[in-house]
C-alpha positions in Angstrom: 130.5 105.2 110.2 127.2 104.3 110.8 125.0 102.5 108.4 121.2 102.1 108.8 119.7 99.0 107.3 115.8 99.0 106.3 114.6 95.7 105.0 111.0 96.0 103.3 108.3 93.4 103.4 106.7 94.9 100.2 103.5 93.7 101.7 103.8 90.0 101.1 105.7 90.4 97.9 109.2 90.1 99.7 107.9 88.6 102.9 106.1 85.8 101.5 109.4 84.1 100.2 111.9 85.9 102.5 112.0 86.0 106.2 112.7 89.7 106.3 112.9 89.7 110.2 115.6 87.0 109.9 117.5 89.2 107.1 117.2 92.4 109.6 118.5 90.4 112.6 121.6 88.7 110.7 122.4 91.9 109.2 122.4 93.8 112.7 125.6 91.6 113.9 127.7 93.5 111.1 130.4 95.6 112.3 129.5 99.0 111.0 125.6 98.5 110.8 124.6 100.9 113.5 120.6 100.0 113.1 119.0 97.2 111.1 115.0 96.9 111.2 112.2 95.8 108.8 108.9 97.7 107.6 106.0 96.8 105.6 106.3 99.1 103.0 109.3 101.0 103.0 108.6 103.3 100.1 105.4 104.4 101.7 105.4 108.0 103.6 105.5 106.3 107.0 108.4 104.1 105.7 110.1 107.1 104.3 109.8 108.9 107.6 111.1 105.7 109.5 114.4 106.2 107.6 114.2 110.2 108.4 113.7 109.7 111.9 116.6 106.9 112.2 118.8 109.2 110.4 118.1 112.1 112.9 117.9 110.1 116.1 120.9 107.2 115.5 123.1 109.5 113.6 123.1 107.5 110.4 125.3 108.7 107.6 124.8 105.7 105.2 121.7 103.8 104.5 120.7 100.2 102.8 117.1 100.1 101.8 116.4 96.0 100.9 113.5 96.1 98.8 112.5 96.2 95.1 114.7 97.2 91.9 116.6 100.6 92.2 115.0 101.4 89.0 111.5 101.6 90.8 112.4 103.6 94.1 116.0 104.6 94.1 115.1 108.2 93.6 112.5 108.1 96.1 115.0 107.0 98.7 117.7 109.7 97.6 115.2 112.3 97.9 114.4 110.7 101.6 117.9 111.0 102.4 118.2 114.4 100.9 115.4 115.6 103.2 117.3 114.1 106.2 120.4 115.8 105.7 122.6 113.0 104.1 124.2 113.3 100.8 121.7 111.3 98.5 124.5 109.5 97.2 125.0 107.4 100.2 122.2 105.0 99.7 122.3 101.6 98.2 119.2 99.4 97.0 119.6 95.6 97.8 117.0 94.3 95.4 115.7 91.5 97.2 112.5 91.2 95.8 113.3 90.5 92.1 116.6 88.7 93.1 115.1 86.6 95.8 111.7 86.6 96.4 110.7 86.4 92.7 113.1 83.8 91.8 112.9 81.3 94.6 110.4 78.8 96.2 112.4 77.9 99.0 112.2 80.2 102.0 115.3 79.4 103.6 117.6 79.7 100.4 115.8 82.7 99.4 116.5 84.0 103.0 120.0 83.3 102.9 120.6 84.7 99.8 119.0 88.0 100.7 121.3 87.9 103.7 124.1 87.9 101.2 122.9 90.4 99.1 122.2 92.8 101.9 125.7 92.1 103.3 127.3 92.9 100.0 125.4 96.3 99.7 126.6 97.2 103.4 130.1 96.7 102.2 129.6 98.6 99.3 127.8 101.7 100.8 130.8 101.8 103.5 133.2 102.4 100.6 130.9 105.0 98.7 131.8 108.6 98.7 129.5 111.8 98.6 128.9 113.0 95.1 127.7 116.4 94.4 125.5 117.1 91.2 127.3 119.0 88.3 125.8 120.8 85.6 127.9 121.6 82.7 126.8 123.9 80.0 126.4 122.8 76.5 126.8 124.5 73.2 124.3 123.6 70.9 126.3 122.9 67.9 127.3 119.6 66.1 130.4 118.5 64.9 130.0 116.0 61.9 133.3 113.7 61.6 133.3 112.5 57.9 132.3 114.5 54.8 131.0 111.9 52.8 127.3 111.7 51.6 126.0 110.8 55.1 127.9 113.5 56.7 126.6 116.0 54.0 122.9 114.8 54.7 123.1 115.1 58.5 124.8 118.7 58.1 121.7 119.5 56.1 119.2 117.6 58.5 120.5 119.5 61.4 120.5 122.7 59.7 116.8 122.3 59.2 116.4 121.9 62.8 118.3 125.3 63.2 121.4 124.2 64.7 124.7 124.9 63.3 126.8 122.1 61.8 130.6 121.7 61.4 131.8 119.0 59.0 135.5 117.8 59.7 136.9 116.0 56.5 140.4 114.5 56.3 140.5 114.7 52.6 140.8 117.9 50.7 137.0 117.8 49.3 133.7 116.7 50.7 131.8 114.0 49.1 133.8 110.9 50.0 133.4 107.8 47.6 130.4 109.5 45.7 132.7 112.2 44.5 135.1 109.9 43.2 132.4 107.9 41.3 131.5 111.4 39.3 135.0 112.0 38.2 
């Protein structure tokens, strides 16, 4: 197993509070880490090319990107791995921007915390298994459980949308409690 760790400066967004060079250096000492480096903007085209080149030259099979939130760039880095020939689900994002840089003023504490977060991301990616996308066909049909007034109204609304609806009711007739009030 060969893990590559890429620590982003995010301009000064991360580097202002976290010593990114120290993070990369500390993480390089971990046993499964083959490469640990930092770069100004890891999400940029040159940053992604750095990752792709390292994957090919170093034979990396897993990647940890230490940057901002996964919600922002996880798809970017998954695509990057896929283009480099690695399963896109063998990347972990260590969010050192929101969890370290943005919440700490003390550079030393933020750096220590970043190292710990990245260490945990390396441990996690080392246990990740390659995944495959699967597509499951769906039947455009609705099952409504309960034939009370809400179930009946749901079936009517769904039928207006041109979808078939099936009501399942445990009682012998539909209408629920409302049907009992009419009797």
